[in-house]
C-alpha positions in Angstrom: 0.1 0.1 -0.5 1.5 3.4 -0.7 0.6 6.7 1.3 0.7 9.3 -1.6 2.6 12.1 -1.1 1.9 12.3 2.7 5.0 10.5 3.9 4.7 7.0 5.5 2.1 6.0 7.1 3.0 4.3 10.7 -0.6 3.1 11.9 -1.7 -0.3 11.7 -2.2 -1.8 7.8 -5.9 -2.6 8.7 -6.8 1.4 9.9 -5.2 1.9 6.9 -7.6 -0.1 4.7 -10.1 1.2 6.8 -9.4 4.7 5.8 -9.3 3.7 2.0 -12.8 2.1 2.4 -14.4 5.0 4.2 -13.0 7.0 1.0 -14.6 4.9 -1.3 -17.9 5.4 0.9 -17.7 9.0 1.1 -16.9 9.3 -2.7 -20.2 7.3 -3.8 -18.2 4.6 -5.3 -20.3 2.5 -3.3 -23.9 3.5 -2.3 -26.4 2.2 0.4 -27.4 -1.2 0.4 -24.3 -2.1 -2.1 -22.7 -5.4 -1.5 -18.9 -4.8 -1.2 -16.2 -6.9 -3.0 -15.1 -10.0 -1.5 -12.7 -10.0 1.1 -10.0 -11.9 -1.3 -11.0 -9.5 -4.0 -10.3 -6.5 -1.6 -7.5 -8.2 -0.1 -5.9 -8.5 -3.5 -6.5 -5.0 -4.3 -4.7 -3.2 -1.6 -2.3 -5.4 -1.6 -2.3 -7.0 2.0 -3.8 -9.9 3.6 -7.7 -11.6 4.1 -7.6 -10.8 7.7 -6.3 -7.6 7.4 -9.3 -6.8 5.2 -11.8 -8.2 7.6 -10.5 -6.4 10.3 -10.7 -3.6 8.9 -14.5 -4.3 7.8 -15.5 -5.1 11.2 -14.2 -2.3 12.5 -16.6 -0.5 9.6 -19.3 -2.6 11.3 -18.8 -1.4 14.7 -19.5 2.2 13.4 -22.3 1.1 11.5 -21.0 2.1 8.4 -21.3 -1.5 6.7 -23.6 -4.4 7.5 -22.2 -8.0 8.1 -24.2 -10.9 6.6 -23.6 -14.4 7.5 -23.1 -16.0 3.9 -24.1 -13.5 2.3 -21.0 -10.7 2.5 -20.9 -7.4 3.1 -23.3 -4.4 2.3 -23.3 -0.7 2.8 -25.2 0.3 5.7 -28.8 1.6 4.4 -30.9 4.0 7.0 -34.0 2.0 7.9 -36.8 2.6 10.4 -35.0 -0.4 12.9 -31.6 1.7 12.5 -33.3 5.0 13.2 -34.9 3.0 16.6 -32.1 1.7 17.9 -28.8 4.5 16.6 -30.3 7.6 16.5 -33.3 7.6 18.8 -32.9 7.3 22.3 -36.2 8.2 23.8 -37.5 5.4 25.6 -41.1 4.9 27.8 -40.6 4.6 31.7 -41.9 0.9 30.6 -38.8 0.0 28.7 -41.3 0.3 25.4 -39.6 1.5 22.3 -41.2 3.2 19.4 -40.6 5.4 16.5 -42.7 8.6 17.3 -45.2 10.1 14.3 -44.4 13.4 13.4 -46.4 17.1 12.8 -44.7 19.4 10.7 -45.2 23.1 11.9 -43.0 24.9 9.6 -40.2 24.8 7.2 -38.9 27.9 5.6 -35.3 28.8 4.1 -33.0 32.1 5.2 -29.7 32.9 6.1 -27.8 31.4 8.4 -27.1 33.0 11.5 -24.1 32.5 14.0 -25.2 29.5 15.7 -26.1 27.5 12.9 -23.0 28.5 11.1 -21.0 27.3 13.4 -22.9 23.8 14.5 -22.8 23.3 10.5 -19.8 24.6 9.3 -21.5 27.3 7.2 -20.4 30.8 5.6 -21.6 33.8 6.5 -24.2 34.3 3.6 -24.9 30.3 3.3 -28.5 29.3 3.4 -30.6 26.6 5.1 -33.8 24.9 5.4 -35.5 25.1 8.7 -37.9 22.6 10.1 -40.2 22.9 13.4 -42.2 19.7 14.0 -44.0 18.1 16.8 -43.3 14.4 17.3 -45.7 11.9 19.7 -45.3 8.6 21.4 -48.9 7.2 22.0 -50.3 10.0 20.1 -48.9 11.9 23.0 -46.4 14.9 22.5 -43.5 14.6 23.9 -40.5 16.1 21.3 -40.8 19.9 20.2 -38.0 19.2 17.1 -36.4 22.9 15.9 -34.0 21.3 12.7 -31.8 23.5 10.1 -29.9 21.8 7.1 -27.4 23.6 4.7 -29.8 24.3 1.6 -26.8 23.4 -1.2 -27.1 20.1 0.1 -30.5 19.6 0.1 -32.0 21.3 -2.5 -35.7 21.6 -3.1 -36.4 20.4 0.4 -38.1 23.9 1.0 -40.6 23.2 -1.3 -40.8 19.4 -1.2 -44.7 18.8 -0.6 -45.6 18.1 2.9 -46.7 14.1 2.2 -43.1 14.1 0.6 -41.5 14.6 4.2 -40.9 11.6 6.1 -41.3 10.9 9.8 -37.7 9.5 9.7 -36.1 12.6 7.5 -32.5 10.5 7.4 -34.2 8.5 5.0 -35.2 11.2 2.7 -31.2 12.3 3.0 -30.2 9.0 1.6 -33.1 8.1 -0.6 -33.4 11.5 -2.3 -30.0 13.2 -2.0 -27.6 10.4 -1.5 -26.6 11.6 2.1 -26.3 9.0 4.4 -26.0 9.9 8.5 -24.0 7.4 9.7 -22.7 9.4 13.1 -24.2 11.9 15.1 -22.9 14.2 17.9 -25.1 14.8 21.0 -25.1 17.2 24.1 -27.3 17.0 26.6 -28.7 19.6 29.3 -32.0 20.2 31.1 -33.8 23.7 30.3 -36.7 25.4 30.9 -40.0 25.1 28.4 -40.3 28.3 26.4 -43.7 29.6 25.5 -43.4 27.9 21.9 -42.5 24.3 23.5 -45.3 25.0 25.8 -47.8 25.3 23.1 -46.3 22.2 21.4 -46.1 20.0 24.1 -49.1 20.9 26.7 -46.6 21.8 29.7 -46.5 25.1 31.3 -44.0 27.7 30.5 -40.4 27.2 32.4 -41.7 23.4 33.2 -38.7 21.0 33.1 -37.5 19.7 30.1 -34.6 17.8 28.3 -32.8 19.7 25.4 -30.7 17.0 23.0 -28.5 19.0 20.3 -27.4 17.1 17.7 -25.2 17.1 14.7 -25.4 14.4 12.2 -22.7 13.7 10.4 -22.0 11.8 7.0 -19.4 9.4 5.9 -17.2 12.3 5.3 -17.9 13.8 8.7 -19.4 16.3 7.2 -22.3 18.4 9.2 -25.4 17.9 7.1 -27.8 18.8 9.7 -28.2 20.6 13.2 -31.3 19.2 15.4 -32.4 20.6 18.8 -34.9 18.4 20.6 -36.9 19.4 23.9 -38.2 16.1 25.5 -40.7 15.8 28.0 -39.6 13.1 29.8 -42.5 12.9 32.5 -43.1 9.5 31.2 -40.0 9.0 28.9 -36.5 8.8 29.8 -33.0 8.9 27.5 -31.7 5.5 27.1 -27.9 5.6 25.5 -26.4 1.5 25.6 -23.2 1.7 25.6 -20.6 -0.8 24.0 
């Protein structure tokens, strides 16, 4: 393997192969749901052992970038409701029940990115964003008030898409309509007090305690593709984080 003009790469070979595979995912060489070449073929192409390729693929599977299917091969991970439920949605009923919430669109508009949006999405002054506000419910009870911002240049037409074309799981739309897969998310949690908008959306009193989840969703190449702030009513739910 060659590291080009960047100088010698002293990392383990599997880490170098892993980075090469990620580069191909990010470039669109392989799309969501595609079957990757067999391990012996990749090993021959990269000039490494089959065991090295297997270890690199295992690391990608640990990061949910690929899916290993016994007897069938390795596939590029696709966004599914099941994946959304277990990897990106962490609000769980106090009885342990888990389900994807239903969504109600409140507003959607386009505008120049504010300072916070520029910072969280890595945008420049003057860049445009699409802003979406919606309420999400579990068992027909509103539990989340969401404010979402995405770069308009990444999602052309999102601001004019018919409401019926906005699915409950927006990440699925990003993948199928725009070829942008959300692979990771960085979250910040803190306790906040409900403002007037939260109170109207969630049926709580102004000043009521809420859990705020501030999330930046990242693509294969670690680009910030969405900033989402969710205000959660946790009177009957809690935030569940599963650690390896």
